[in-house]
Backbone bond lengths (Angstrom), bond angles and torsions (degrees), N, CA, C in turn:
res aa  C-N    CA-C-N  psi(-1)  N-CA   C-N-CA  omega(-1)  CA-C   N-CA-C  phi
1 X - - - 1.445 - - 1.526 108.93 -
2 X 1.334 116.19 132.08 1.459 121.27 179.64 1.518 111.20 -75.61
3 X 1.324 114.65 144.87 1.458 120.02 172.69 1.520 106.49 -99.18
4 X 1.318 116.58 101.54 1.454 120.26 -175.39 1.524 112.86 -91.00
5 X 1.321 116.94 -42.61 1.460 120.27 -176.29 1.513 110.58 -125.91
6 X 1.305 114.93 137.29 1.456 121.44 174.52 1.522 106.53 -141.86
7 X 1.315 117.66 140.04 1.463 121.24 -176.50 1.517 110.16 -122.54
8 X 1.314 115.38 135.35 1.458 123.93 173.91 1.523 107.34 -123.26
9 X 1.329 116.88 139.14 1.461 120.89 -179.68 1.517 111.24 -135.56
10 X 1.317 115.29 146.65 1.454 122.52 173.18 1.517 106.64 -137.25
11 X 1.319 116.60 127.82 1.458 121.73 179.21 1.523 108.18 -126.91
12 X 1.313 115.68 122.10 1.468 120.97 176.09 1.522 107.62 -115.53
13 X 1.343 116.60 -176.53 1.462 118.73 178.55 1.523 112.96 -78.65
14 X 1.342 118.19 -3.77 1.464 119.76 179.19 1.532 114.19 -124.48
15 X 1.332 118.25 -21.19 1.463 119.68 177.87 1.523 110.59 -154.12
16 X 1.309 114.43 160.71 1.455 121.67 174.26 1.516 108.62 -129.45
17 X 1.302 116.58 141.80 1.460 120.90 176.06 1.525 107.77 -133.08
18 X 1.325 115.05 133.42 1.462 121.27 177.72 1.525 107.34 -129.06
19 X 1.314 115.79 136.00 1.462 121.36 179.55 1.521 108.10 -124.78
20 X 1.319 116.14 120.14 1.456 122.89 175.13 1.526 107.50 -105.86
21 X 1.318 116.54 116.26 1.464 121.73 -176.37 1.521 108.68 -98.61
22 X 1.324 115.68 126.08 1.455 121.63 176.23 1.522 107.41 -113.67
23 X 1.317 116.68 97.06 1.467 121.05 -176.32 1.518 112.11 -68.89
24 X 1.326 117.17 -29.24 1.458 120.90 -178.79 1.527 111.31 -64.35
25 X 1.341 116.42 -39.34 1.465 120.85 -179.81 1.523 112.92 -101.27
26 X 1.322 117.43 0.32 1.470 124.11 176.51 1.527 112.86 57.28
27 X 1.315 116.12 48.29 1.461 120.28 172.86 1.517 109.16 -146.30
28 X 1.330 114.41 165.26 1.457 121.09 176.61 1.519 108.91 -128.18
29 X 1.300 115.59 137.20 1.450 121.97 174.93 1.523 106.73 -94.79
30 X 1.334 117.15 116.36 1.457 122.81 -175.75 1.528 108.16 -110.62
31 X 1.321 115.62 121.61 1.466 121.62 178.19 1.518 108.48 -112.41
32 X 1.324 116.74 126.38 1.465 122.58 177.25 1.521 107.27 -120.38
33 X 1.336 115.98 115.73 1.462 121.61 -174.55 1.524 111.30 -122.79
34 X 1.314 114.71 149.42 1.455 121.37 175.58 1.529 108.72 -83.31
35 X 1.313 117.24 143.19 1.470 121.84 179.72 1.523 108.49 -118.43
36 X 1.331 115.34 134.44 1.464 121.83 177.48 1.517 109.10 -124.12
37 X 1.319 115.69 141.08 1.458 120.52 175.63 1.525 107.71 -80.52
38 X 1.322 117.21 121.86 1.462 121.27 -179.64 1.524 111.57 -90.67
39 X 1.300 117.06 -33.22 1.455 123.55 174.24 1.523 106.37 -160.43
40 X 1.297 117.17 -179.65 1.462 119.64 -177.14 1.530 110.36 -57.77
41 X 1.321 115.72 121.99 1.463 124.51 179.12 1.525 114.36 64.86
42 X 1.328 118.54 15.54 1.463 122.10 173.82 1.520 109.56 -120.29
43 X 1.307 115.45 130.10 1.453 120.61 -176.65 1.519 109.87 -126.73
44 X 1.329 115.06 154.34 1.459 121.20 179.19 1.522 108.40 -132.09
45 X 1.319 116.21 131.26 1.463 120.70 176.12 1.520 109.14 -89.38
46 X 1.330 115.81 133.79 1.461 121.22 173.78 1.521 107.40 -105.37
47 X 1.305 115.67 134.52 1.465 120.79 -177.43 1.522 109.51 -58.66
48 X 1.317 114.88 131.47 1.457 120.93 -178.78 1.516 111.06 -118.40
49 X 1.311 116.58 -108.26 1.461 123.46 -174.48 1.521 109.41 -115.08
50 X 1.320 115.98 136.66 1.466 121.83 173.66 1.519 107.82 -123.27
51 X 1.322 116.24 125.98 1.463 122.08 -178.57 1.513 110.29 -125.54
52 X 1.314 116.29 143.87 1.458 122.01 171.87 1.526 106.55 -106.35
53 X 1.341 117.01 114.28 1.460 121.79 -172.09 1.524 111.24 -125.70
54 X 1.336 115.43 146.62 1.460 119.13 170.63 1.531 108.00 -93.06
55 X 1.320 116.86 178.09 1.473 118.98 -173.77 1.521 112.63 -65.08
56 X 1.335 118.51 -32.04 1.466 120.01 179.06 1.528 110.56 -67.05
57 X 1.322 116.80 -41.37 1.468 120.51 178.73 1.530 110.63 -67.28
58 X 1.313 116.99 -38.07 1.471 120.12 176.89 1.524 110.16 -63.98
59 X 1.334 117.37 -42.96 1.467 120.72 177.21 1.521 111.63 -59.83
60 X 1.342 117.09 -41.20 1.463 120.71 178.58 1.528 111.11 -65.75
61 X 1.319 116.69 -40.67 1.459 121.02 177.79 1.522 110.92 -62.97
62 X 1.320 116.53 -42.62 1.466 121.01 177.96 1.518 110.66 -61.60
63 X 1.329 118.25 -41.31 1.463 121.43 179.11 1.525 111.14 -62.34
64 X 1.333 117.28 -42.34 1.466 120.88 179.65 1.523 110.39 -64.90
65 X 1.332 116.84 -44.13 1.464 120.20 179.18 1.525 111.75 -66.79
66 X 1.332 117.47 -38.01 1.461 120.57 178.01 1.527 110.72 -65.53
67 X 1.340 116.57 -39.23 1.465 120.63 176.62 1.533 110.15 -60.80
68 X 1.348 116.46 -46.18 1.460 120.28 -180.00 1.527 110.43 -62.08
69 X 1.320 117.23 -42.22 1.463 121.40 178.89 1.524 110.77 -61.58
70 X 1.314 116.60 -45.25 1.465 120.58 -179.89 1.526 111.49 -62.91
71 X 1.321 117.22 -41.00 1.462 121.01 178.82 1.529 110.75 -63.98
72 X 1.327 116.90 -41.95 1.462 119.75 179.06 1.525 111.09 -66.37
73 X 1.325 116.90 -39.03 1.464 120.15 177.00 1.522 110.21 -63.77
74 X 1.329 116.79 -41.40 1.452 121.16 179.87 1.528 110.32 -64.02
75 X 1.319 118.18 -44.19 1.466 119.99 -179.50 1.522 111.11 -68.21
76 X 1.332 117.61 -33.00 1.457 121.79 176.67 1.532 110.02 -66.16
77 X 1.336 116.91 -41.15 1.463 120.70 178.81 1.524 111.08 -67.12
78 X 1.299 118.04 -36.83 1.466 121.85 179.34 1.533 109.95 -66.25
79 X 1.347 116.86 -42.54 1.474 119.24 -178.25 1.532 112.30 -71.86
80 X 1.332 117.61 -17.72 1.472 120.45 178.87 1.521 112.97 -88.77
81 X 1.320 117.67 -0.96 1.470 120.85 -177.93 1.513 109.94 -81.80
């Protein structure tokens, strides 16, 4: 049996990301949404950006995010000196 769709989700108090992987068509649907606290322990996702990406585009996105993370870590280490 083919595995056509698989979903991964991450929800934080400031954003949500959901990735639907379609192996049959070799792309992933990536949804990035803003999250707002509506009341104590209740959150609401607001529709943000939805992208259809292939693995090369996902790799490029990961590289950009990793670069940003490394820069922020470096600036945090500099300010703690």
